[in-house]
Each structure stands twice: as C-alpha cells, then as structure tokens.
C-alpha positions in Angstrom: 154.9 15.2 60.1 152.1 14.8 62.6 154.1 12.2 64.5 157.1 14.7 64.9 154.8 17.5 65.9 153.1 15.3 68.6 156.6 14.5 70.1 157.8 18.0 70.0 156.7 19.1 73.4 158.3 16.1 75.1 161.5 16.5 73.1 161.7 20.2 74.1 161.2 19.1 77.7 163.8 16.5 77.5 166.3 18.9 75.9 165.7 21.4 78.7 166.1 18.8 81.4 169.3 17.5 80.0 171.0 20.6 78.6 169.8 23.5 80.6 168.9 21.7 83.8 171.7 19.2 83.6 169.4 16.6 85.0 169.2 12.9 84.1 166.1 11.9 82.1 164.7 8.5 83.0 165.4 5.8 80.4 161.7 5.3 79.8 161.1 8.9 79.1 163.9 9.5 76.6 163.2 10.2 72.9 166.0 8.7 71.1 164.6 9.3 67.6 161.6 11.2 66.5 161.2 8.7 63.6 162.2 5.3 65.0 160.6 4.4 68.3 162.4 1.0 68.4 165.7 2.6 68.5 167.9 1.5 71.5 171.1 2.9 72.9 173.9 0.5 72.4 176.8 0.9 74.6 179.8 -0.2 72.7 182.7 1.0 74.8 185.0 1.1 71.8 187.2 4.0 70.9 185.4 6.4 68.5 182.1 4.6 69.1 181.4 4.4 72.8 177.6 4.6 72.1 175.6 3.7 69.1 172.0 3.9 68.3 169.8 1.2 66.6 168.9 -2.4 67.3 171.3 -5.2 68.4 171.8 -8.0 65.8 173.1 -11.4 66.8 174.8 -13.4 64.0 175.9 -17.0 64.5 178.0 -18.8 61.8 179.1 -22.3 61.2 182.7 -23.2 60.4 182.1 -22.8 56.6 180.9 -19.1 57.2 177.2 -19.8 56.7 174.9 -17.7 59.1 172.9 -20.5 60.9 171.1 -18.3 63.4 170.4 -14.6 63.7 168.2 -12.4 65.9 167.5 -8.6 65.5 166.3 -7.3 68.9 163.4 -4.8 68.9 163.9 -4.1 72.6 167.2 -3.9 74.5 169.0 -7.1 73.9 169.9 -9.3 77.0 173.5 -9.7 78.0 175.6 -11.9 75.6 175.7 -14.7 78.3 171.9 -15.0 78.0 171.9 -15.3 74.3 173.8 -18.6 74.1 171.1 -21.1 75.1 168.2 -19.7 73.1 170.5 -19.5 70.0 171.7 -23.1 70.4 168.1 -24.3 70.8 167.1 -22.6 67.7 170.0 -24.1 65.9 169.3 -27.6 67.1 165.6 -27.2 66.2 166.4 -26.2 62.6 169.6 -28.2 61.9 169.1 -31.0 64.3 172.6 -30.7 65.7 175.2 -28.3 67.4 178.6 -29.9 67.9 180.6 -26.9 69.3 180.5 -23.3 70.1 183.2 -20.7 69.8 182.6 -17.2 71.2 184.4 -14.3 72.5 184.7 -13.8 76.3 181.4 -11.8 76.6 179.4 -15.0 76.1 181.3 -17.1 78.6 179.7 -17.9 82.0 179.5 -20.9 84.4 175.8 -21.4 83.5 176.8 -21.6 79.7 179.6 -23.9 80.4 177.2 -26.2 82.3 174.7 -26.0 79.6 177.2 -27.0 76.9 178.5 -29.9 79.0 174.9 -31.2 79.5 174.2 -31.0 75.9 177.4 -32.5 74.7 178.4 -29.4 72.8 182.1 -28.7 72.7 182.9 -25.5 74.7 185.0 -23.2 72.6 184.0 -20.1 74.5 186.9 -17.6 75.1 187.5 -17.8 78.9 187.5 -14.7 81.1 190.6 -15.6 83.0 194.2 -15.6 81.5 195.1 -18.8 83.4 192.1 -20.5 81.9 193.0 -19.2 78.5 196.6 -20.6 78.6 195.1 -24.1 79.5 192.5 -24.0 76.8 195.0 -22.9 74.2 196.6 -26.4 74.6 193.5 -28.0 73.0 193.5 -28.1 69.2 189.8 -27.8 68.8 189.7 -24.7 71.0 192.5 -23.1 68.9 190.8 -24.0 65.6 187.5 -22.4 66.9 189.2 -19.3 68.1 191.1 -18.9 64.8 187.8 -19.1 63.0 186.1 -16.8 65.5 188.8 -14.2 65.0 187.5 -13.7 61.4 184.0 -12.8 62.7 184.6 -9.0 63.1 185.6 -8.9 59.5 182.7 -10.9 58.4 180.3 -8.8 60.3 181.7 -5.7 58.5 181.3 -7.4 55.2 177.7 -8.5 56.2 176.8 -5.0 57.2 178.5 -3.1 54.4 178.0 -5.5 51.5 174.8 -7.6 52.0 172.8 -5.4 54.5 174.1 -2.1 53.1 171.6 0.8 52.8 168.9 -1.5 54.4 170.3 -0.3 57.8 168.5 2.9 57.3 165.2 1.2 56.5 162.3 2.9 58.5 160.8 0.8 61.2 161.8 -2.4 63.0 159.8 -4.7 60.7 161.5 -3.3 57.6 164.9 -3.6 59.2 164.1 -7.2 60.2 163.0 -8.0 56.6 166.2 -6.5 55.4 168.2 -8.8 57.6 166.4 -11.8 56.3 167.3 -10.9 52.8 170.8 -10.1 53.6 171.3 -13.4 55.5 169.9 -15.3 52.5 172.1 -13.4 50.0 175.1 -13.7 52.2 174.5 -17.5 52.5 174.0 -18.0 48.9 177.3 -16.2 48.1 179.1 -18.3 50.7 177.7 -21.5 49.3 178.6 -20.4 45.8 182.2 -20.1 47.0 182.3 -23.4 48.7 
C-alpha cells in the first residue's frame, strides 16, 4: 500500500500531462505499473495487440522441440538481430555445439550471416528479401528448418498457456524468472517423455 501511495503524485502528474495536457511523457518518467517496476512496453504491431506490457522472453528450441536456451529480459530487450550471437554462444557453452539456426526474418542481418558463416553454423534464417527467399527455398535444409520454425508460434502458445500458465502474473521480475525456469524444465521433461 505504501508503495502505491508513494507513486500516486507522480501517477496523477503523468495522467494530467497525457490526458488533459495531451503532452508526451518521457519514457524514463512513465509509470507503467504501480506494482511492477520492471514492466516494459512491448510493441507487437499485431492486430488486436499492437502494444503489450511485461517482459520479453526469448525461447530457442532444437529440432526435437526441447528448449535449449531462453532469456527473460528485465530491461527492454535488444532488437532480435542482437540476440542471435549471445544465444548461440550460450548454447555452444552448454551443449558444445550448434549446427544450424532457423529464425524468422526479424533475426536476419548481414552481421548475423557473417557470424554464422565464421562459426560454421548453417544459416536457416528467413531472409528479408523475396528474391533471396526464392533462392533459399531451393535448399532442402533451409526448407526443413523453416517448416520446423513455422510450428514455433503454436509451441510458444502452448508454453505460455500450459507450462507457464498463471505464473505470468507472478509479482516481481525474480518470481517471473523463477517461473520460467520451472516452465522450461516441465516443458522439456514432457517433450522428452514424448520422444
């Protein structure tokens, strides 16, 4: 209760600036949640959910559907293109190898293509250009990775709704992070049981 009361003057000022004054409030000054300081604005750009509030979660799966890397971002997550190298480095450190990477076009960049080539990792990233996509679709490994990747949206939904479930409303970043750890473990055990 004290936490909310302490923020109330700033929240009233913010509401006055935005609603009555129709002025933009600086990002650093915005109160997005009276209860969750680590809440971020997630611009989705999708119909019905252009903006969401919470923390960005990166999930990386192998071909069998096991989650081999994940990260819950406390602060605003970097762009998708900047997530590739750190994720692959974590995977190589934990598993010793990364043979290929299939992603949507948001992860594709010249720097990532160069990194994959230098590391000897197959580039299955969805290219940004239509011409490049037509060429890549001639490659069987690329088609297989993209077919597997197309299942990811459904798997993310299952992960959120079945394994993570009500944990998504856990109070505080550390509690949400702990919930992700348990959800990844439970998900992976279920996938291994099905193999």
